[in-house]
N, C-alpha and C positions, 0 to 999 in steps of 0.2 A: 673377478672371486668370486662371484657367484654362480658362473658356467661352469668354472673350476669343479669346483666345490659339489656343484649336480653330479660332474662326472666321476668325481672319489666315490660317493654313495648311490650312482646307479651303477658306476661299472668299474670298481678300485677293489684292489684285492684284500684283504682282511687286514692286512698291516695296513695300509692306507688307510680304510675305515675308522682304524684304530688310531691311531695318528691323527684323524681328523677330529673326532670325537675326544683326544686328551686335549687337541688343542683348544677345542670348546669351556675347558674346567679351567688349564691355566693361563689363565685371564694377563701376567702378567710376562708372559713366553721363556718364563726363567725354567721350562723344563720339571719343574715341580705343580702338584695340588695344594695348598698350603688352607688349611681351616678359615681364614679367612676370604680367601676364596669360594670357597665349597660355600661358606657361611653369604656369599654376594648371589650364588648360583640359588642355591635355595631360594635365599628369600626373595628374588627375583621369579622362580617357577612359582609360589603364593602368589604374589601378584599379580602374578598372567592366572591365576584358577581366579581372583577376586573372592565373591560370597560362598563358590565351591569348594573353597577350601576347608575340608577338616580335618582337627579339631582349629578351631577358631585359630586366626593367625596370631600368636603371640612370640615375642620372644624369645621366652623359653622351650619354646616351640620347634620355631628355627632351630634353637641351640641342642635340642636331645634328636635329633634328626641328624644334624651335622657331626654329631658325637656319636652317633651309631655307624655312621659310613668309615668314620674312623677308628674304630674299636675293632681290636685285632682280637680274633679268637679262635 
């Protein structure tokens, strides 16, 4: 899997790269990215950033980010 994903990222078509990126966010593989999945991802990114995260990591901050991602303008 690792080598296949590396190949897609380095030599894949735009569509293959987009499918790969989508699959990272579609945690349960149902073909949709839900607010719950996006909340898990945003929280994980903040966890990885640790003390570098600005503003401080709070539940409201994660919710606000996810709300902005799903906002239709």
